[in-house]
C-alpha positions, 0 to 999 in steps of 0.5 A, a space after each residue: 524563519 526566512 533562513 529556513 525558507 532560503 535553505 529549502 530553496 537552496 536545496 531545491 536549486 542544487 538538486 535541480 542543477 545536479 539533475 538538469 533535464 530530469 524531473 526533480 520530483 522523479 529524482 526525489 521519488 527515486 532517492 526516497 525509494 533507494 532509502 526505503 529499499 535499503 531498510 525495508 523488509 521486502 524490496 520496494 523496487 519489486 513492488 513498484 516494478 510490478 505496479 508499473 507492469 500492471 499499468 497502475 503506476 501514476 502518470 506524470 500528469 497524475 503526479 503533477 496534479 497530486 503535487 499541485 493539490 498537496 502544495 496548494 492545500 498546505 499553503 491555503 490551510 497554513 495561511 488560514 491559520 497564520 496569515 504568514 506567507 513564509 510559514 505557508 511556503 514551508 508547509 507547502 514544501 513539507 506537504 509535497 515531501 509526504 507524497 512519496 510515502 503516500 505513493 508507497 502506501 498506495 503501491 503496497 495496497 495494490 500489490 497486496 490485492 494483486 497477490 491475494 488474487 494470485 493466491 486465490 488463482 493458485 489455490 483454486 486451480 491446484 485443487 481442480 488440477 488435483 481432482 484430475 491428477 490425484 497428485 499434488 506435484 502433478 497438480 502444481 505442474 498443471 497450474 504452472 504450465 496453464 499460464 494463469 499465474 504471474 510473477 512472483 507466484 509463478 516462480 514460487 510454484 516452480 520452486 515448489 516443484 523443483 524442491 519436491 522432485 529434489 527432496 522426494 517429498 512435498 514438506 519443504 515445498 509446502 513450508 516455503 509457500 506457507 511462509 511466503 504467503 501467510 493466508 489461511 486458505 493456503 495453509 488449509 489447502 496444504 494441510 489437506 494435501 499433506 494428509 492425502 500424501 502421507 495417509 493416502 485418503 484421497 477419496 475422503 480428502 476430495 470432499 474436503 477440497 470441494 468444500 474448500 473451493 466453496 470456502 475460497 469463493 465465499 472468502 473472495 466474495 467477502 474480500 471484494 465486498 469489504 473492499 467496496 465498503 472500505 473505499 466508501 469509508 475512505 472517502 468519508 474519512 478524507 472529507 472528515 479530515 479536511 474539515 478538521 483543518 477548516 475548524 480554524 475558520 469557525 474560530 475566526 468567525 466566532 472571535 472575529 478576524 481582528 481578534 484572531 490576528 491579535 491572538 497570533 502575536 502570542 507565542 503559545 497560540 502559534 505553538 497551539 496552532 502548529 500542534 493542531 496542524 501536526 495532530 490533524 496531519 498525523 491523524 490523516 496519514 495514520 488513517 491512510 496507512 491503516 487503509 492501505 496496509 490492512 486490506 483484509 485478505 489474510 
């Protein structure tokens, strides 16, 4: 066990010496980001850049507080389980290494929420522009030049316009947007515009588009309500998860600390305690993953 601890310390020292003058945690974040970007289905860098552009990235002070909380929590919880400083230091270090992953989950959720807001702006304004121009491409041009969209949706709308003029039809443009943003309000709106373009039923479609505006407003209201409820549940979930770690205190109270320390001499008890920590941690991390990935906006 002491050898593992020395290896962790050696790795930290080597990283620190290699990156003198830099924030070691920042270096770890950058390396983790590079690995994820290599294998991720979409670029983590683009997500992080957008979060930074929106001013939502953690500050150095927030990162420091987060490290202190994870390190302190990992140390205290593991010490209450094993009463062993070496094991506690190892759990402390392992807890810190989960921070980049949790940061990524947070960024991914915020990026998804940002995209949903942009898609809502895109659909709403395109419908309103169409009511004036009675042309899907002209409506896209109006939305593009209005300044209400941000990247990456802004560039995607420009791509749609270019492809529509290049092909003389809107089919490829609509397929591109449907595949890029898999929201039913996007697909439903595009389907109506396809009918208008191919069948020329503008008067009949206008009522449908007005109804769609109402549907979008209802959807947005439901999403924001769901977001508030999810945040409330998330706080309760974290509190419940923290209490699971502290159940060992109840066991010690029931058995007595001296009896508990005697049980710690048994290998099977140590393995069982490690499993409890691992299972509880998996439960919390999996819950965080669900909270940040299933934002309920598709």
